C-alpha positions as semicolon CSV with decimal commas, in nm:
position;residue;x (nm);y (nm);z (nm)
1;M;11,214;13,817;15,488
2;P;11,310;13,675;15,111
3;A;11,656;13,591;15,025
4;M;11,860;13,850;14,868
5;R;11,898;13,760;14,466
6;L;12,242;13,730;14,341
7;P;12,341;13,906;14,030
8;S;12,338;13,675;13,727
9;A;12,724;13,714;13,675
10;L;12,796;13,611;14,027
11;S;12,522;13,326;14,025
12;F;12,686;13,187;13,713
13;L;13,019;13,182;13,867
14;V;12,902;13,003;14,187
15;D;12,670;12,765;14,025
16;K;12,772;12,684;13,671
17;A;13,117;12,814;13,575
18;I;13,292;12,499;13,727
19;D;13,156;12,286;13,435
20;V;13,245;12,512;13,159
21;P;13,504;12,352;12,942
22;D;13,734;12,631;12,810
23;G;13,826;12,995;12,819
24;D;13,614;13,071;12,517
25;A;13,277;12,932;12,685
26;F;13,360;13,110;13,013
27;L;13,406;13,439;12,861
28;T;13,077;13,392;12,667
29;A;12,870;13,284;12,942
30;L;13,001;13,544;13,185
31;A;12,981;13,830;12,935
32;A;12,608;13,746;12,864
33;A;12,526;13,726;13,245
34;L;12,688;14,070;13,288
35;V;12,479;14,210;13,023
36;A;12,164;14,039;13,183
37;D;12,261;14,242;13,507
38;G;12,225;14,555;13,300
39;L;12,608;14,650;13,203
40;P;12,629;14,814;12,882
41;L;12,926;14,624;12,775
42;T;13,094;14,654;12,426
43;G;13,371;14,404;12,479
44;G;13,550;14,169;12,738
45;A;13,866;13,998;12,765
46;L;14,006;13,690;12,980
47;T;14,387;13,661;13,013
48;Q;14,533;13,352;13,156
49;A;14,877;13,180;13,187
50;A;14,936;12,903;12,973
51;P;15,180;12,621;13,051
52;H;15,317;12,549;12,718
53;P;15,649;12,543;12,556
54;V;15,581;12,821;12,305
55;I;15,272;12,992;12,440
56;E;15,302;13,212;12,759
57;Q;14,944;13,324;12,795
58;R;14,608;13,272;12,609
59;I;14,383;13,571;12,546
60;W;14,008;13,529;12,479
61;L;13,833;13,845;12,331
62;W;13,457;13,881;12,330
63;R;13,267;14,152;12,130
64;A;12,901;14,241;12,225
65;D;12,778;14,319;11,886
66;T;12,860;13,965;11,726
67;G;12,846;13,757;12,077
68;R;13,175;13,576;11,973
69;V;13,505;13,516;12,117
70;I;13,827;13,514;11,916
71;E;14,147;13,367;12,071
72;A;14,499;13,557;12,078
73;L;14,813;13,419;12,199
74;G;15,117;13,561;12,406
75;L;15,425;13,384;12,290
76;A;15,693;13,259;12,530
77;G;15,958;13,521;12,457
78;P;16,093;13,635;12,139
79;L;16,137;13,330;11,876
80;D;16,344;13,597;11,675
81;P;16,579;13,786;11,922
82;G;16,547;14,123;11,705
83;H;16,167;14,116;11,720
84;A;15,988;14,134;12,061
85;H;15,638;14,009;12,088
86;P;15,352;14,223;12,214
87;Q;15,273;14,175;12,576
88;P;14,965;13,987;12,640
89;A;14,818;14,234;12,869
90;H;14,855;14,512;12,590
91;I;14,708;14,282;12,348
92;A;14,369;14,264;12,557
93;R;14,373;14,629;12,648
94;D;14,443;14,795;12,311
95;W;14,192;14,560;12,159
96;L;13,912;14,675;12,411
97;T;14,041;15,039;12,373
98;G;13,908;15,043;12,045
99;L;13,545;14,884;12,120
100;G;13,434;15,119;12,376
101;A;13,415;15,484;12,487
102;G;13,423;15,419;12,863
103;G;13,767;15,308;12,914
104;V;13,873;14,967;13,027
105;Q;13,864;14,824;13,368
106;E;14,079;14,525;13,452
107;D;14,088;14,304;13,757
108;F;14,303;14,006;13,838
109;A;14,101;13,711;13,888
110;G;14,324;13,589;14,175
111;G;14,698;13,719;14,297
112;P;14,933;13,858;14,029
113;S;15,116;13,536;14,032
114;D;14,828;13,351;13,904
115;A;14,841;13,571;13,560
116;A;14,463;13,561;13,514
117;M;14,306;13,886;13,440
118;L;13,951;14,007;13,336
119;A;13,889;14,319;13,142
120;W;13,597;14,503;13,015
121;T;13,470;14,797;12,836
122;A;13,144;14,972;12,759
123;N;12,988;15,253;12,554
124;R;13,011;15,488;12,855
125;P;13,232;15,485;13,174
126;F;13,133;15,216;13,443
127;S;12,930;15,369;13,741
128;E;13,078;15,309;14,088
129;T;12,808;15,033;14,132
130;E;12,908;14,852;13,821
131;S;13,274;14,882;13,885
132;E;13,207;14,712;14,219
133;L;13,015;14,434;14,051
134;L;13,320;14,382;13,814
135;R;13,537;14,360;14,099
136;E;13,327;14,117;14,277
137;V;13,298;13,916;13,940
138;A;13,669;13,895;13,939
139;R;13,696;13,771;14,315
140;F;13,429;13,502;14,260
141;A;13,593;13,397;13,918
142;V;13,923;13,274;14,112
143;A;13,816;12,939;14,177
144;P;13,678;12,821;13,859
145;L;13,944;12,985;13,650
146;A;14,189;12,809;13,870
147;L;14,012;12,462;13,777
148;L;14,012;12,576;13,404
149;A;14,387;12,657;13,434
150;A;14,452;12,304;13,614
151;R;14,258;12,138;13,312
152;S;14,455;12,327;13,058
153;T;14,753;12,251;13,236
154;L;14,712;11,885;13,244
155;A;14,613;11,876;12,869
156;A;14,899;12,081;12,762
157;L;15,166;11,874;12,972
158;L;15,026;11,556;12,801
159;T;15,024;11,684;12,477
160;T;15,380;11,808;12,509
161;Y;15,520;11,493;12,628
162;L;15,301;11,235;12,441
163;G;15,169;11,389;12,134
164;R;14,778;11,488;12,054
165;R;14,670;11,137;11,989
166;S;14,821;10,989;12,308
167;A;14,735;11,274;12,524
168;A;14,351;11,227;12,403
169;Q;14,375;10,861;12,508
170;V;14,539;10,925;12,853
171;L;14,293;11,216;12,918
172;A;13,991;10,981;12,847
173;G;14,135;10,742;13,106
174;R;14,328;10,497;12,918
175;L;14,569;10,418;13,231
176;R;14,576;10,020;13,196
177;R;14,721;9,756;12,974
178;E;14,454;9,666;12,736
179;P;14,405;9,618;12,359
180;G;14,518;9,916;12,169
181;E;14,385;10,101;11,865
182;T;14,451;9,995;11,538
183;I;14,556;10,275;11,302
184;R;14,589;10,275;10,923
185;A;14,829;10,550;10,826
186;A;15,116;10,665;10,591
187;L;15,414;10,613;10,841
188;L;15,729;10,807;10,830
189;F;16,052;10,717;11,013
190;A;16,339;10,940;10,998
191;D;16,699;10,889;11,159
192;L;17,006;11,075;11,176
193;R;17,332;10,878;11,058
194;S;17,660;10,862;11,225
195;F;17,502;11,054;11,539
196;T;17,703;10,857;11,790
197;E;18,027;10,963;11,632
198;L;17,894;11,322;11,649
199;S;17,827;11,287;12,004
200;E;18,148;11,144;12,094
201;S;18,319;11,435;11,921
202;T;18,107;11,713;12,009
203;E;18,012;11,910;12,338
204;A;17,697;11,791;12,498
205;K;17,528;12,135;12,473
206;D;17,606;12,149;12,092
207;V;17,478;11,781;12,030
208;I;17,136;11,884;12,201
209;A;17,127;12,201;11,982
210;A;17,180;11,976;11,684
211;L;16,919;11,709;11,774
212;D;16,658;12,019;11,839
213;A;16,734;12,160;11,514
214;W;16,680;11,821;11,342
215;F;16,375;11,762;11,540
216;D;16,238;12,105;11,442
217;R;16,255;12,046;11,093
218;V;16,114;11,737;11,058
219;A;15,838;11,759;11,310
220;G;15,736;12,097;11,183
221;A;15,702;11,957;10,838
222;V;15,494;11,646;10,963
223;H;15,260;11,896;11,157
224;A;15,247;12,147;10,878
225;F;15,102;11,874;10,639
226;G;14,858;11,715;10,884
227;G;15,072;11,455;11,034
228;E;15,128;11,382;11,407
229;V;15,475;11,282;11,545
230;L;15,404;10,963;11,776
231;K;15,743;10,907;11,941
232;F;16,094;11,057;11,930
233;I;16,338;10,753;11,966
234;G;16,686;10,855;12,039
235;D;16,786;11,042;11,719
236;G;16,479;10,916;11,522
237;V;16,129;11,021;11,457
238;L;15,827;10,808;11,411
239;A;15,535;11,003;11,242
240;I;15,184;10,900;11,100
241;F;14,957;11,058;10,853
242;P;14,617;10,884;10,958
243;I;14,386;10,762;10,700
244;G;14,032;10,869;10,794
245;E;13,941;11,228;10,699
246;R;14,163;11,175;10,391
247;D;14,211;10,870;10,195
248;A;14,533;10,673;10,151
249;A;14,636;10,843;9,841
250;G;14,592;11,199;10,046
251;A;14,774;11,060;10,332
252;C;15,050;10,946;10,117
253;D;15,094;11,255;9,927
254;A;15,092;11,468;10,279
255;A;15,364;11,242;10,387
256;L;15,587;11,317;10,069
257;R;15,516;11,676;10,085
258;A;15,619;11,665;10,449
259;V;15,945;11,494;10,368
260;A;16,024;11,747;10,076
261;A;15,973;12,019;10,323
262;A;16,189;11,853;10,605
263;R;16,479;11,817;10,338
264;A;16,437;12,166;10,251
265;G;16,461;12,268;10,597
266;M;16,772;12,051;10,654
267;D;16,943;12,203;10,348
268;H;16,911;12,564;10,505
269;L;17,032;12,406;10,843
270;H;17,346;12,290;10,677
271;H;17,407;12,646;10,525
272;V;17,390;12,764;10,879
273;R;17,615;12,476;11,041
274;A;17,854;12,530;10,759
275;A;17,896;12,910;10,846
276;Q;17,947;12,821;11,219
277;G;18,219;12,558;11,110
278;A;17,996;12,252;11,199
279;P;17,958;11,961;10,988
280;P;17,605;11,880;10,825
281;L;17,380;11,619;10,966
282;S;17,326;11,321;10,760
283;F;16,984;11,174;10,758
284;G;16,759;10,904;10,620
285;M;16,385;10,880;10,570
286;A;16,164;10,593;10,494
287;L;15,784;10,607;10,397
288;H;15,529;10,313;10,427
289;L;15,145;10,243;10,423
290;G;15,007;9,998;10,673
291;E;14,842;9,916;10,999
292;M;14,981;9,952;11,349
293;L;14,870;9,916;11,709
294;W;14,887;10,203;11,913
295;G;14,825;10,155;12,293
296;N;14,952;10,100;12,652
297;I;15,243;9,881;12,687
298;G;15,466;9,828;13,012
299;T;15,421;9,721;13,369
300;A;15,101;9,749;13,561
301;D;15,204;10,065;13,719
302;R;15,440;10,214;13,442
303;L;15,321;10,230;13,106
304;D;15,409;10,381;12,764
305;F;15,168;10,484;12,482
306;T;15,366;10,325;12,211
307;A;15,316;10,188;11,847
308;I;15,415;9,830;11,747
309;G;15,324;9,597;11,452
310;P;15,471;9,492;11,121
311;A;15,426;9,838;10,963
312;V;15,640;9,992;11,232
313;N;15,927;9,723;11,182
314;L;15,919;9,762;10,807
315;V;15,947;10,133;10,819
316;S;16,237;10,152;11,055
317;R;16,425;9,849;10,838
318;L;16,323;10,049;10,520
319;E;16,518;10,348;10,665
320;G;16,816;10,134;10,740
321;L;16,856;10,094;10,350
322;C;16,909;10,469;10,285
323;R;17,274;10,452;10,322
324;P;17,347;10,120;10,147
325;L;17,143;10,234;9,844
326;S;17,293;10,587;9,867
327;H;16,944;10,762;9,894
328;T;16,792;11,011;10,156
329;V;16,426;10,893;10,110
330;L;16,289;10,544;10,039
331;V;15,928;10,440;9,978
332;S;15,780;10,080;10,031
333;G;15,583;9,920;9,757
334;A;15,255;9,967;9,969
335;F;15,309;10,328;9,989
336;A;15,413;10,372;9,613
337;A;15,093;10,191;9,506
338;E;14,868;10,474;9,669
339;T;15,060;10,804;9,591
340;T;15,001;10,993;9,279
341;Q;15,355;11,145;9,285
342;P;15,627;11,024;9,051
343;L;15,874;10,765;9,194
344;T;16,173;10,590;9,080
345;P;16,187;10,214;9,128
346;L;16,509;10,062;9,303
347;G;16,394;9,708;9,286
348;E;16,313;9,457;9,567
349;H;16,514;9,414;9,864
350;K;16,549;9,215;10,167
351;L;16,478;9,374;10,498
352;R;16,643;9,244;10,832
353;G;16,376;9,066;11,019
354;I;16,115;9,078;10,736
355;A;16,040;8,737;10,542
356;A;15,901;8,900;10,219
357;P;16,161;9,125;10,000
358;C;16,021;9,462;9,973
359;P;15,960;9,656;9,655
360;V;16,144;9,980;9,721
361;F;16,120;10,330;9,538
362;T;16,271;10,671;9,575
363;P;16,107;11,032;9,482
364;Q;16,211;11,155;9,173
365;P;16,408;11,484;9,195
């Protein structure tokens, strides 16, 4: 007696889904298999929990007429208390309702606590046999979707705590002390001034709020202009604008634009703090161009992905001149030689621990 043939969708979930890299590919392949099984689908959706500081759920939306998937995001609570975000389940349901005349079938791919759901619509109502197949698909999808969620969780956690570049290295198996990666980049070092005094005179919760607001302005500006935050060092930030996809001039100009955006953000924050009766947050920023070594440093069983090298030392020492020179932003000679933006020279200055004097500049108003 010949073996009973599994529907294409169930066969995909049993034999191939475990190797699918992401929700986009999973939904695309599953939808194609269901169409091969004869279902008159016009659209499909996969909603899955996302362990992320900003995103609560990820929603992949597939439409049959193009065969393509787009992604929507369910945010983790309203960023603006006066405006609630749409519920992720409603995003998928509302989108599918506009694609098919047959209504929307939704099935949990696991228990409700797993927050994974598959939803489908067609050009006519599903038959009982088709509805039962979709319910079976959701049941068979539990294991591969759980694996997909675990991979996504690991990537999100590493990116959140280490940054995109370091997370990619760790995910690739860089778990031992070994020579690191040499990166040529525009470097930004930003640091709060008199933060120790602020910490001693302010309640801990207000200190944390001030730090978060500071980091939001600097890191947000860095990411907006294509840079990457490598480290938060106490109340300081080390960020880079790598040279590769763009040349040195492009990296330096992007870094200067990020600094301008961060300063504008801090100006706004000072107005907010003044209205609350809080003092402004003084800060300094320095920009340099050079090479740094980025890799694992530490003990055999406790490592840190960190940046070292003369360029890192110089940019941090250069920031220390901001207060003596009465400027918020200072730029090294190596950086100034590459940027197209106008700068004002401030002469050569000796930096602590660095042999050669450093030509120093500041951006023009």
